[in-house]
LOGUKOL-563682 format. One line per 5 residues: number of its first residue (from 1); their letters; for each residue x, y, z of C-alpha. Coordinates in Angstrom, 2 decimals, decimal comma. Layout:
BEGIN
NUM = a = X:Y:Z; ... $
end
This chain:
BEGIN
1 = mnssi = 128,19:151,67:87,38; 126,96:154,47:89,62; 123,49:155,90:89,91; 123,07:159,41:88,59; 121,65:160,82:91,81 $
6 = slrka = 124,00:161,46:94,72; 123,21:160,75:98,35; 124,06:164,37:99,11; 121,33:165,48:96,70; 118,89:163,01:98,22 $
11 = lalta = 119,73:164,18:101,75; 119,25:167,81:100,79; 115,90:167,09:99,19; 114,69:165,02:102,10; 115,84:167,43:104,78 $
16 = sgaal = 114,25:170,36:102,99; 111,10:168,29:102,70; 110,81:167,77:106,44; 108,05:170,35:106,38; 106,48:168,72:103,35 $
21 = clcns = 107,45:165,16:103,91; 105,30:162,26:103,50; 103,96:159,79:105,86; 101,69:157,05:104,70; 100,49:154,28:106,88 $
26 = alaqt = 99,21:150,88:106,07; 95,68:151,61:107,04; 94,12:151,61:103,62; 94,25:148,05:102,63; 93,62:146,35:105,94 $
31 = apqqd = 90,66:144,04:105,91; 87,22:145,59:105,83; 86,58:144,03:109,26; 88,60:146,23:111,59; 90,22:144,86:114,69 $
36 = eksvq = 89,72:146,67:117,97; 92,98:148,55:117,51; 93,46:151,22:114,85; 94,61:150,07:111,47; 97,61:152,36:111,78 $
41 = etviv = 98,64:150,48:114,92; 99,15:147,29:112,89; 102,68:145,99:113,42; 104,81:145,67:110,28; 108,30:144,37:109,54 $
46 = tgtrg = 108,74:145,53:105,92; 110,93:148,54:105,17; 112,88:148,53:108,44; 115,93:146,63:109,72; 115,18:147,61:113,28 $
51 = aprta = 112,49:146,41:115,66; 109,00:145,93:114,19; 107,04:149,18:114,02; 103,43:150,13:113,77; 102,31:151,25:110,34 $
56 = fdsla = 101,84:154,78:111,68; 105,49:154,90:112,84; 106,92:153,57:109,59; 109,44:155,69:107,69; 107,80:154,77:104,35 $
61 = pvdvi = 104,23:154,10:103,17; 103,12:150,52:103,81; 99,72:148,96:103,12; 98,61:145,99:105,19; 96,23:143,33:103,89 $
66 = sdkai = 94,94:140,90:106,49; 93,87:137,31:106,03; 90,25:138,44:106,45; 90,56:140,77:103,46; 92,05:137,97:101,37 $
71 = dltas = 89,15:135,68:102,25; 86,64:138,30:101,04; 87,73:137,96:97,40; 86,44:135,15:95,22; 89,70:134,49:93,39 $
76 = devmd = 92,27:131,96:94,56; 95,14:134,10:93,23; 96,85:136,62:95,50; 97,31:139,19:92,73; 93,52:139,51:92,28 $
81 = tlsql = 93,19:140,34:95,98; 95,92:142,96:95,69; 94,36:144,51:92,58; 90,99:144,87:94,32; 92,38:146,40:97,51 $
86 = vpsfn = 95,47:148,39:96,41; 94,45:150,88:93,68; 98,03:151,36:92,44; 98,35:147,59:91,83; 97,10:146,31:88,47 $
91 = vkrlp = 96,78:142,85:86,97; 95,39:141,68:83,62; 93,87:138,44:82,30; 95,49:138,46:78,81; 93,62:135,60:77,09 $
96 = madgq = 95,47:133,93:74,19; 98,73:135,62:75,24; 100,80:132,43:75,33; 102,28:131,75:78,80; 100,97:135,02:80,23 $
101 = vfvrp = 97,51:133,44:80,35; 98,78:131,32:83,25; 101,55:133,50:84,74; 99,74:136,83:84,73; 101,80:140,02:84,80 $
106 = aslra = 101,07:142,49:87,59; 102,36:146,00:88,13; 102,65:148,47:90,99; 102,39:152,17:90,11; 102,22:151,34:86,36 $
111 = lsadh = 105,79:150,02:86,25; 106,87:146,63:84,91; 105,97:143,42:86,70; 109,60:142,82:87,71; 109,98:146,33:89,16 $
116 = tlvli = 108,34:145,10:92,37; 110,33:142,86:94,70; 108,37:139,98:96,26; 109,36:138,55:99,65; 108,04:135,62:101,65 $
121 = ngkrm = 108,55:136,08:105,38; 111,02:138,83:104,52; 113,12:136,67:102,16; 113,36:137,12:98,38; 110,98:134,93:96,35 $
126 = hrsal = 112,34:133,34:93,20; 111,17:134,41:89,74; 108,90:132,60:87,36; 110,53:130,91:84,38; 108,28:132,92:82,04 $
131 = lgsng = 109,54:136,05:80,32; 106,36:138,05:79,89; 105,45:141,37:78,35; 108,55:143,31:77,27; 110,68:140,59:78,81 $
136 = aqapd = 109,55:141,15:82,40; 110,49:138,17:84,57; 108,70:138,42:87,89; 107,69:135,92:90,61; 104,47:134,01:90,05 $
141 = laqip = 102,28:135,10:92,97; 99,68:132,48:92,04; 102,04:129,78:93,36; 101,43:130,88:96,96; 98,29:129,36:98,55 $
146 = syaik = 96,18:132,30:99,71; 94,88:130,22:102,62; 98,40:130,06:104,06; 98,79:133,84:104,31; 98,55:135,68:107,59 $
151 = qievl = 99,23:139,16:106,26; 100,55:140,97:103,18; 102,59:144,14:103,55; 102,97:146,35:100,47; 105,77:148,89:100,71 $
156 = rdgas = 104,95:151,57:98,14; 108,41:153,08:97,93; 111,73:152,37:96,24; 113,79:150,00:98,37; 116,73:148,75:96,28 $
161 = aqygs = 119,20:150,15:98,82; 117,57:147,95:101,46; 116,70:144,79:99,55; 118,61:144,86:96,25; 117,56:144,50:92,64 $
166 = daiag = 113,92:144,80:91,52; 112,55:147,03:94,32; 112,02:150,07:92,06; 108,26:150,39:92,52; 108,18:148,82:95,96 $
171 = vinii = 108,09:145,57:97,91; 105,38:142,97:98,53; 106,08:140,95:101,66; 103,87:137,88:102,08; 103,84:136,68:105,68 $
176 = lddeg = 102,79:133,07:106,22; 100,45:131,99:108,99; 101,93:130,96:112,35; 98,73:130,31:114,30; 97,69:127,07:115,95 $
181 = gtkaf = 94,49:125,12:115,49; 92,63:123,45:112,65; 90,58:125,20:110,03; 89,27:124,49:106,54; 87,09:126,01:103,85 $
186 = aqagq = 85,15:124,99:100,77; 84,02:127,42:98,08; 82,08:127,12:94,83; 81,10:129,75:92,32; 80,52:130,60:88,68 $
191 = yyegd = 79,85:133,53:86,37; 76,35:134,74:85,60; 76,82:133,41:82,04; 76,92:129,90:83,50; 80,59:129,22:82,73 $
196 = gkqyr = 83,82:129,67:84,65; 82,79:127,32:87,43; 85,40:127,34:90,17; 85,78:124,99:93,11; 88,22:125,61:95,94 $
201 = igvqq = 89,03:123,73:99,10; 91,69:124,44:101,68; 92,86:123,12:105,01; 95,30:124,35:107,61; 96,73:122,64:110,68 $
206 = gfvfd = 98,75:124,65:113,14; 100,70:123,39:116,16; 101,95:125,74:118,86; 104,56:124,42:121,28; 106,26:125,91:124,31 $
211 = ngfln = 109,31:126,63:122,20; 107,97:127,07:118,69; 105,26:126,43:116,14; 104,55:124,50:112,94; 101,85:125,50:110,48 $
216 = lsgey = 100,82:123,37:107,48; 98,49:124,65:104,74; 97,12:123,24:101,53; 94,74:124,45:98,84; 93,21:123,00:95,68 $
221 = tdaqp = 91,55:124,92:92,84; 89,62:123,65:89,85; 88,61:126,47:87,50; 86,71:125,88:84,27; 87,15:128,16:81,25 $
226 = tsrsr = 85,09:131,19:80,27; 84,23:132,35:76,77; 83,20:135,88:75,78; 83,41:135,31:72,04; 81,31:135,61:68,93 $
231 = qrada = 81,74:133,77:65,68; 84,48:135,07:63,40; 83,27:136,56:60,11; 85,52:134,28:58,07; 84,11:131,26:59,95 $
236 = ialqe = 80,59:132,39:59,07; 81,66:132,73:55,43; 83,16:129,24:55,50; 79,94:127,76:56,87; 77,85:129,55:54,24 $
241 = afpel = 80,15:128,43:51,42; 80,21:124,82:52,64; 76,88:124,11:54,40; 77,75:120,42:54,67; 80,51:121,28:57,19 $
246 = nvpnp = 79,85:121,61:60,89; 81,89:124,69:61,79; 82,07:125,16:65,60; 80,46:128,34:66,91; 82,60:130,03:68,06 $
251 = vqnwg = 85,68:128,55:66,46; 87,88:129,96:69,24; 87,17:130,97:72,83; 88,36:134,24:74,33; 88,37:134,03:78,10 $
256 = qperq = 89,99:132,53:81,13; 91,77:129,19:80,70; 90,87:125,87:82,16; 93,21:125,16:85,08; 93,77:123,00:88,14 $
261 = ayrfa = 96,28:123,74:90,86; 97,55:122,29:94,14; 99,41:124,68:96,46; 101,05:123,93:99,82; 102,98:125,87:102,45 $
266 = vngqy = 104,93:125,05:105,62; 105,99:127,60:108,22; 107,84:126,62:111,37; 110,10:127,89:114,14; 111,94:126,30:117,06 $
271 = dfant = 113,56:128,24:119,91; 116,61:127,09:121,82; 119,40:128,79:123,80; 118,46:132,38:122,82; 118,32:131,32:119,17 $
276 = eayvf = 115,42:130,76:116,78; 115,72:128,17:114,04; 113,15:128,71:111,33; 112,07:127,08:108,12; 109,35:127,80:105,58 $
281 = stygf = 108,56:126,29:102,24; 106,03:126,48:99,43; 105,27:123,83:96,84; 102,79:123,84:94,02; 101,92:122,05:90,82 $
286 = gngvt = 99,15:122,48:88,32; 98,17:122,65:84,70; 96,13:124,77:82,37; 94,85:124,78:78,79; 93,62:127,60:76,55 $
291 = dfnwr = 92,65:128,24:72,94; 94,79:129,86:70,27; 93,61:131,55:67,06; 91,54:129,43:64,69; 93,24:128,37:61,45 $
296 = nplst = 90,92:128,88:58,47; 91,35:126,01:55,95; 90,84:128,46:53,05; 93,62:130,88:54,00; 96,05:129,11:56,32 $
301 = safgd = 99,32:128,10:54,67; 99,35:124,77:56,54; 96,57:123,61:54,18; 97,20:122,74:50,54; 98,53:120,08:48,17 $
306 = saidp = 102,12:118,90:48,25; 104,05:117,50:45,32; 106,68:116,15:47,71; 104,14:114,35:49,91; 100,97:113,65:47,86 $
311 = tydls = 99,40:111,81:50,81; 99,42:114,97:52,95; 95,85:116,20:53,29; 95,26:118,42:56,33; 91,64:118,91:55,31 $
316 = aiypv = 91,04:115,24:56,06; 92,23:115,82:59,64; 90,74:119,29:60,15; 87,95:119,77:57,58; 86,70:122,93:59,33 $
321 = gftpr = 90,14:124,26:60,17; 91,68:123,91:63,59; 92,16:125,84:66,82; 95,45:124,91:68,48; 95,13:124,14:72,19 $
326 = fgqdd = 98,04:125,49:74,20; 98,81:124,38:77,74; 101,37:124,17:80,49; 102,27:121,98:83,44; 103,87:124,06:86,18 $
331 = ndfsl = 105,92:122,95:89,16; 107,15:125,40:91,80; 109,20:124,85:94,95; 110,92:127,06:97,51; 112,70:126,32:100,78 $
336 = tsgir = 114,23:128,77:103,24; 115,87:127,96:106,54; 118,01:129,88:108,97; 118,81:130,90:112,50; 118,35:134,27:114,17 $
341 = saseg = 118,53:135,92:117,54; 115,73:135,14:119,97; 116,74:137,54:122,73; 116,18:141,30:122,82; 119,81:142,22:123,35 $
346 = afsyd = 121,72:145,02:121,69; 123,12:142,72:118,99; 120,98:140,54:116,73; 121,61:138,43:113,66; 119,78:136,48:110,96 $
351 = lsasy = 121,62:133,88:108,86; 119,64:132,15:106,12; 119,80:130,09:102,94; 117,06:130,00:100,31; 116,43:127,87:97,26 $
356 = grnqi = 113,69:128,35:94,70; 112,76:126,67:91,44; 109,99:127,37:88,95; 109,49:125,02:86,00; 107,02:125,27:83,14 $
361 = eyfms = 106,47:122,50:80,59; 104,55:123,62:77,52; 102,46:121,35:75,29; 100,25:121,77:72,27; 97,38:119,72:70,92 $
366 = nsina = 95,01:120,03:67,96; 97,86:121,38:65,85; 100,24:120,32:63,04; 103,79:120,73:61,79; 102,83:121,15:58,14 $
371 = slgsa = 106,44:120,99:56,92; 106,52:117,33:58,01; 103,45:116,58:55,91; 101,68:113,31:56,62; 104,43:112,34:59,12 $
376 = sptsf = 103,44:115,12:61,51; 101,70:114,37:64,82; 98,88:116,62:66,03; 100,10:116,94:69,64; 103,51:118,18:70,73 $
381 = digtl = 105,74:118,54:73,76; 107,07:122,04:73,13; 109,81:122,28:75,74; 110,59:123,33:79,29; 111,57:126,59:80,98 $
386 = tqkef = 113,29:126,43:84,37; 114,33:129,22:86,72; 116,48:128,30:89,74; 117,83:130,59:92,44; 120,01:130,10:95,51 $
391 = nlnad = 120,53:132,87:98,06; 122,74:133,19:101,11; 121,99:136,05:103,48; 123,71:137,35:106,60; 121,94:140,24:108,35 $
396 = faylv = 123,07:141,93:111,57; 121,74:144,77:113,69; 123,30:146,60:116,62; 121,50:149,00:118,94; 123,73:151,88:120,01 $
401 = sldfl = 122,76:153,92:123,07; 123,82:157,57:122,80; 122,91:160,19:125,38; 122,00:162,86:122,84; 119,46:160,64:121,04 $
406 = addlt = 115,89:160,06:122,08; 116,25:156,28:121,73; 118,72:153,66:120,58; 120,31:154,13:117,18; 119,84:151,08:114,94 $
411 = fafga = 122,94:150,18:112,93; 122,21:147,32:110,52; 124,57:145,73:108,04; 124,78:142,56:106,03; 125,77:140,69:102,91 $
416 = errne = 124,13:138,51:100,28; 125,21:136,04:97,63; 122,65:135,22:94,96; 122,89:132,83:92,02; 120,30:132,63:89,24 $
421 = dyeig = 120,20:129,89:86,64; 117,89:129,90:83,61; 117,43:126,82:81,47; 115,52:126,07:78,29; 114,87:122,41:77,56 $
426 = hgeya = 114,13:121,59:73,94; 110,88:120,05:72,84; 110,30:116,91:70,86; 111,72:116,89:67,34; 108,41:117,36:65,54 $
431 = syavg = 107,66:120,55:67,52; 110,56:122,47:65,99; 111,52:120,45:62,91; 111,92:122,05:59,49; 110,51:119,26:57,35 $
436 = plaee = 110,84:118,59:53,63; 107,62:120,44:52,76; 109,11:123,73:53,99; 110,57:124,32:50,55; 107,00:124,33:49,21 $
441 = gfpsg = 106,02:127,06:51,66; 104,43:124,91:54,36; 105,19:126,36:57,84; 107,52:124,47:60,16; 107,20:123,85:63,87 $
446 = sngfp = 104,07:123,09:65,89; 101,52:125,51:64,49; 100,66:128,22:67,01; 103,71:127,86:69,24; 106,81:126,34:67,65 $
451 = gfspd = 108,82:124,16:70,02; 112,19:125,07:71,50; 114,95:123,64:69,30; 118,29:122,27:70,55; 119,88:125,48:69,25 $
456 = qsgss = 117,57:127,50:71,50; 118,03:125,21:74,49; 120,72:125,41:77,12; 121,35:127,18:80,40; 122,92:130,41:81,56 $
461 = dqtsy = 123,55:131,79:85,01; 124,52:134,91:86,90; 126,03:135,37:90,36; 125,91:138,54:92,43; 127,44:139,65:95,71 $
466 = aayvd = 126,04:142,47:97,81; 126,79:144,37:101,00; 124,70:147,03:102,70; 124,54:149,40:105,66; 121,22:150,65:107,05 $
471 = vevpv = 120,93:153,20:109,88; 117,89:154,57:111,73; 118,50:157,55:114,04; 115,83:158,76:116,54; 117,06:162,35:116,68 $
476 = mdrwt = 114,30:163,26:119,13; 111,01:161,79:120,27; 109,23:163,26:117,25; 111,93:163,05:114,60; 113,60:160,01:113,06 $
481 = igaav = 116,06:159,86:110,16; 117,02:156,72:108,23; 119,71:156,09:105,61; 120,84:153,04:103,66; 123,57:152,27:101,11 $
486 = ryedf = 123,92:149,02:99,14; 126,68:147,85:96,81; 126,03:144,92:94,47; 128,30:143,27:91,91; 127,00:141,04:89,08 $
491 = sefgs = 129,06:138,58:87,11; 127,50:139,50:83,75; 127,67:143,29:83,66; 129,42:144,81:86,70; 128,42:146,66:89,83 $
496 = dtngk = 125,83:149,12:91,06; 125,57:151,29:94,19; 122,30:152,68:95,53; 121,22:154,79:98,46; 118,12:155,80:100,35 $
501 = istrf = 117,39:158,45:102,95; 114,15:158,85:104,91; 112,79:161,17:107,56; 109,67:161,29:109,71; 108,48:164,10:111,96 $
506 = eltps = 105,45:164,09:114,27; 103,71:167,44:114,43; 101,40:165,97:117,06; 100,97:162,42:118,42; 98,30:161,88:115,75 $
511 = lalra = 99,76:163,76:112,76; 103,09:162,89:111,12; 105,01:164,09:108,08; 107,35:161,77:106,22; 109,55:161,71:103,10 $
516 = tastg = 111,98:159,44:101,31; 114,45:159,79:98,45; 116,27:156,85:96,93; 117,95:155,37:93,92; 117,12:151,92:92,61 $
521 = frapt = 117,94:149,37:89,96; 116,84:146,16:88,31; 119,52:143,86:86,98; 118,86:141,95:83,73; 118,31:138,25:84,38 $
526 = pgqlf = 120,04:135,36:82,60; 116,78:134,62:80,81; 116,60:138,15:79,47; 120,28:138,18:78,54; 120,48:134,95:76,56 $
531 = serts = 117,13:133,24:75,87; 115,55:133,12:72,39; 112,03:132,42:71,17; 109,85:132,31:68,05; 106,09:132,84:68,12 $
536 = qgldt = 103,18:133,09:65,72; 100,46:135,71:65,55; 97,36:136,51:63,55; 97,15:139,80:61,68; 93,75:141,28:62,57 $
541 = ttlni = 93,48:142,94:59,17; 94,58:140,19:56,78; 93,85:137,25:59,12; 97,09:135,66:57,94; 99,51:133,90:60,26 $
546 = ftrgr = 102,92:135,52:60,69; 106,00:134,26:62,54; 108,24:136,46:64,67; 111,54:135,70:66,35; 112,92:137,27:69,53 $
551 = yspqg = 116,65:136,67:69,82; 119,50:137,36:72,23; 121,01:140,86:71,87; 124,38:139,10:71,83; 124,78:136,62:68,98 $
556 = pianl = 124,88:136,04:65,23; 121,30:137,21:64,57; 121,92:140,51:66,37; 125,11:140,82:64,34; 123,11:140,29:61,15 $
561 = inqra = 120,68:143,12:61,98; 123,58:145,33:63,05; 124,77:145,24:59,45; 121,88:147,54:58,58; 122,53:151,27:58,46 $
566 = dvtir = 121,57:153,20:61,63; 120,81:150,02:63,61; 122,71:149,08:66,76; 121,65:146,15:68,94; 123,43:146,51:72,30 $
571 = plepe = 124,04:144,13:75,23; 121,61:144,65:78,11; 122,34:146,93:81,06; 120,55:147,47:84,40; 117,47:149,65:84,62 $
576 = esenf = 118,01:152,48:87,10; 115,64:154,72:89,03; 115,32:157,79:91,23; 112,39:157,73:93,67; 110,94:160,62:95,69 $
581 = tagla = 107,97:160,35:98,04; 106,38:162,91:100,38; 103,17:163,06:102,41; 101,40:162,84:105,72; 99,45:160,48:107,98 $
586 = wnsnf = 96,69:161,35:110,40; 95,28:159,16:113,15; 92,37:160,82:114,92; 90,96:159,96:118,32; 87,43:159,43:116,98 $
591 = gltat = 87,99:156,58:114,53; 88,96:158,48:111,35; 92,39:157,93:109,79; 93,83:159,29:106,56; 97,08:159,28:104,59 $
596 = ldvyq = 98,20:161,22:101,55; 101,27:160,41:99,43; 102,74:162,08:96,39; 105,58:160,44:94,48; 107,81:160,65:91,45 $
601 = idvtn = 109,71:157,72:89,94; 112,21:158,26:87,13; 113,36:155,05:85,45; 116,14:155,09:82,86; 117,35:152,32:80,56 $
606 = rlsts = 114,00:150,55:80,78; 113,91:147,09:79,26; 111,49:146,42:76,44; 111,23:144,66:73,13; 113,05:146,56:70,41 $
611 = stynl = 111,60:147,79:67,16; 110,53:144,99:64,86; 112,81:144,41:61,89; 111,03:142,93:58,88; 113,37:140,50:57,13 $
616 = tdaer = 114,33:140,51:53,49; 114,58:137,30:51,48; 118,38:137,65:51,58; 118,37:137,93:55,37; 116,12:134,89:55,67 $
621 = aelaa = 118,60:132,99:53,54; 121,38:134,03:55,91; 119,33:132,87:58,89; 118,80:129,52:57,17; 122,57:129,30:56,61 $
626 = lnvpg = 122,98:129,84:60,37; 120,62:126,86:60,93; 118,01:129,06:62,63; 114,88:126,89:63,09; 111,96:128,00:60,92 $
631 = aesit = 114,09:130,64:59,17; 112,12:130,22:55,96; 108,89:131,48:57,58; 110,19:134,18:59,93; 108,81:137,52:58,81 $
636 = svnff = 110,43:139,71:61,48; 112,82:139,69:64,42; 113,33:141,78:67,54; 115,44:141,83:70,70; 115,28:142,84:74,32 $
641 = qndfd = 116,89:146,28:74,62; 117,30:149,11:77,11; 115,15:151,30:74,91; 113,56:154,17:76,84; 113,16:156,31:79,96 $
646 = trskg = 109,98:157,12:81,88; 108,75:159,42:84,62; 105,81:158,35:86,80; 104,08:160,94:88,98; 101,28:160,02:91,30 $
651 = ldlvm = 99,20:160,45:94,40; 97,78:157,95:96,88; 94,92:158,98:99,17; 93,67:156,56:101,79; 90,98:156,97:104,42 $
656 = aygfa = 89,25:154,77:107,01; 86,47:155,44:109,49; 84,84:153,21:112,07; 81,77:154,03:114,13; 78,91:152,39:116,00 $
661 = lgagq = 75,51:152,17:114,32; 72,70:150,81:116,41; 73,77:147,52:117,94; 76,46:147,00:115,29; 79,72:148,45:114,02 $
666 = vnvtg = 80,35:150,12:110,66; 83,82:150,29:109,13; 84,47:152,22:105,92; 87,76:152,32:103,99; 88,58:154,07:100,76 $
671 = aynyn = 91,65:154,47:98,60; 92,43:156,49:95,47; 95,47:156,43:93,18; 96,42:158,85:90,44; 99,38:157,82:88,32 $
676 = ktevt = 100,67:159,45:85,16; 103,55:157,85:83,29; 105,37:159,67:80,49; 108,08:158,45:78,15; 110,87:161,00:78,60 $
681 = ggsfa = 113,73:159,63:76,50; 115,13:156,83:74,41; 113,84:155,37:71,19; 110,21:155,45:72,38; 110,23:159,22:72,94 $
686 = sntta = 109,75:159,85:69,21; 107,58:156,77:68,62; 103,99:157,63:69,49; 102,80:154,08:68,99; 105,32:152,59:71,39 $
691 = adrfe = 105,01:155,40:73,94; 101,21:155,11:74,10; 101,46:151,51:75,19; 103,30:152,59:78,34; 101,59:155,91:78,99 $
696 = kgipq = 97,94:154,94:78,50; 97,71:151,15:78,76; 96,69:151,35:82,44; 94,12:153,80:83,89; 95,55:156,96:85,38 $
701 = ntanl = 92,79:157,00:88,01; 91,74:154,04:90,14; 89,88:153,87:93,44; 87,99:151,61:95,79; 85,50:152,16:98,58 $
706 = qatye = 84,32:149,41:100,87; 82,14:149,18:103,95; 81,20:146,47:106,42; 78,45:146,28:108,98; 78,84:143,78:111,79 $
711 = igkwd = 75,85:143,01:113,98; 75,37:139,88:116,02; 76,07:136,83:113,90; 75,84:138,78:110,66; 78,55:140,58:108,70 $
716 = vfgrm = 77,56:142,43:105,53; 80,10:144,05:103,20; 80,05:146,04:99,98; 82,85:147,24:97,73; 83,00:149,70:94,83 $
721 = ryyge = 85,94:149,55:92,37; 86,61:152,34:89,91; 88,91:152,14:86,88; 89,47:155,28:84,83; 89,99:155,76:81,10 $
726 = wrdys = 92,67:153,75:79,34; 93,88:152,87:75,85; 94,07:149,47:74,20; 96,18:148,33:71,29; 95,94:145,48:68,80 $
731 = gnstg = 99,24:144,01:67,63; 99,53:143,43:63,91; 102,45:142,45:61,73; 102,49:145,96:60,22; 101,74:148,08:63,29 $
736 = difqd = 99,30:148,79:66,12; 95,72:149,98:66,12; 94,43:151,91:69,14; 91,09:152,19:70,88; 90,15:154,34:73,88 $
741 = fggmv = 87,93:152,99:76,66; 85,97:154,93:79,25; 85,86:154,47:83,00; 84,34:151,40:84,68; 82,64:151,02:88,07 $
746 = lfdlg = 82,20:147,53:89,52; 80,34:146,60:92,71; 80,89:143,59:94,99; 78,49:142,47:97,72; 78,48:139,71:100,29 $
751 = ttyqv = 77,19:138,58:103,65; 78,52:136,16:106,24; 76,48:134,33:108,87; 78,22:132,77:111,87; 76,24:129,57:112,29 $
756 = ndnls = 78,11:128,62:115,47; 81,58:128,90:116,95; 82,97:126,46:114,39; 81,05:127,20:111,19; 80,31:130,26:109,07 $
761 = lrvga = 78,55:130,65:105,73; 79,28:133,40:103,21; 77,36:134,24:100,05; 78,77:136,88:97,75; 78,96:138,28:94,25 $
766 = envfd = 81,64:140,26:92,41; 80,56:142,68:89,69; 77,10:142,15:91,09; 75,41:144,32:88,42; 77,04:142,31:85,61 $
771 = qypde = 78,83:145,27:84,00; 80,82:144,93:80,78; 83,11:147,46:79,07; 82,68:148,73:75,51; 83,32:146,14:72,83 $
776 = atfqa = 86,79:145,93:71,32; 86,09:147,31:67,85; 89,43:146,63:66,22; 89,68:143,02:67,34; 86,17:141,97:66,39 $
781 = srgli = 87,50:140,12:63,33; 89,12:137,63:65,69; 85,85:136,85:67,46; 86,87:138,89:70,49; 84,10:140,90:72,16 $
786 = ysrna = 85,98:142,60:75,00; 89,58:143,72:75,09; 92,18:141,13:76,03; 94,23:143,90:77,71; 91,54:145,23:80,02 $
791 = pydtd = 92,73:146,13:83,56; 89,70:144,36:85,03; 87,81:141,11:84,54; 85,65:141,28:81,41; 83,65:138,11:82,07 $
796 = ggqyy = 80,76:139,86:83,84; 79,29:139,10:87,23; 80,11:136,04:89,30; 78,67:134,66:92,50; 80,02:132,25:95,07 $
801 = vrldf = 79,23:130,51:98,32; 81,82:129,64:100,95; 81,86:127,55:104,12; 84,54:128,09:106,76; 85,23:125,56:109,49 $
806 = sf = 87,42:125,86:112,58; 88,13:123,30:115,25 $
end
């Protein structure tokens, strides 16, 4: 299928925008400690197939985050660093949101998590096995040890024509460390409330040889849970009605999960005979546990007397009800190796192979399969999700010298083969079984998260082939034009062709204009195409448990719903986009730099979860006849669908200024993002409830301002983070309830003392004034105090101390 925008149209827009065009450098998100050179002189490799450029010379806006900036955030997860330093990047905590508690969704420019392509050392990172909000299946950035990172480059521009599927919002390129030497760190911290203790240690050993390098990194994190909860009203009523019981207070904890993680990385290169052989790998494993909703013994259908099994007495096991404990064991591995040109000749090549695997094993404790009665265990192995990918890449570049050009023309071309495999492994029998007590109304499956049944298990795959051409033309010393075209064919739905054109013009050596226009796409994954899942929720009005099923848009259940009048469940198609960016970059000679970008991103055929279809008794009977697990208790079903279109308009403003103050140096950086997303078509256009979730769920205005002062052995830094107004929603079985929240300002402070050449000590605090948002009114019945969907941490202030060693 072809994109709706033509390259001719894109070229016309870009050429006409040469006077308006945008240039944005990477200066904004570089570490608060500035190097001697200007931030805009930082060398980048993302967004170009030619020789590495400085950020100021780039044809598209790129932010650069250094290892120093990463070390100045308390979190061990890369996405938290990005969210604090790149205003257009957002990540949420999502407590009690099943697997999203551990694999947290992140978005760039308010688009879906899988609209941003993630690279490691310029090569595509594999996806997580989790299908998150609205089916988004993105890489798990938490699997990469932050201590192994040398630099992160964030390309804030559509790049599907250059890199393939997923690069609608942009590209995050994580570059691993290649330095020599030995270093280590140890960090400890906790929240002001006294919980959420976190301990981190990391070590790195680098070897530099005459003809290469090898860098080894490892990191361990132990994070204890947080709880920002109050006692549920129905739990208070239970305690008052039965004073002899010892009802826990609170009965369920809203907050961050308990988790432990080990993350490792290897990065190496060996040079021989004008050729570089390289290899890099990441490996991680960990586990986490979190609470689910409390089951009240007076209203939960798992409690009660059974005529079939008179010995079944759940009150004897859980006299005060029960709170299921949900957890996962994760295992992640990636390996990339290849050879590339080592010389600086006119022709260069890069041949590589990559393999990645992400596996998640779910488990449940403190639960029950009530349909099995007294034969039910209380702990369950729920099942396994596995995502595997194998990529082959061949990239070539040829420098063509033409007399009428200011410099060599770069002609790049290449091909890619990518295979994705998604597998669901079924859980133990008791986790999904429909036991004999089901006919009495007792719910089946492990309560809280029913296990994957053999009918839901299995594997599916998709193979794609791609070819591209990418050209950069230095028309004159001040003017460069770039163009790229990429064709990609997928085994499951067909082909797609995308293009991009860019231009950059220097008005003066310190002021440049730049613009890009491109088309993009995101192909549906095998997991989105074929996987199925049931889940349980708690209605915040009735406090009753309800069971929902999400099924493949191709299959007997979709066929059943299609029998309804005016309902059509369709097979999935690619999401497609049109991206336009324009702006300027300024690099003064007195330490002040600034960039301004404006952009528009139109995305059509966006993937989401369809409308919910409440089942009739007759339809449930048909599902039971189809041997659908838990059919007797399923209240509603939905499907992944290409449901709607959106338009995102925005602005990025970035500034940095460095100057001497007394005997020290002050460096100030600031960044502001405005982003407005509107639903422009599809089924959501006439559905205010659904549209609001996409238009107002993330603040339209975000900003940060940070400053450092370096003097002698001391380094003091401060950071302000601003989050504008946003809207929350509470999912119920019969609809959504909304609540508006005002803006939030959070402050971070810290100081570092260089004890000697080998040791430094840092003491810091994030959200130093212990700020909390307004309470979540509509979810108070669940014991929740602050919104689970907040775009910032709602656990209050935290402090930490860190020691860094180098040898």
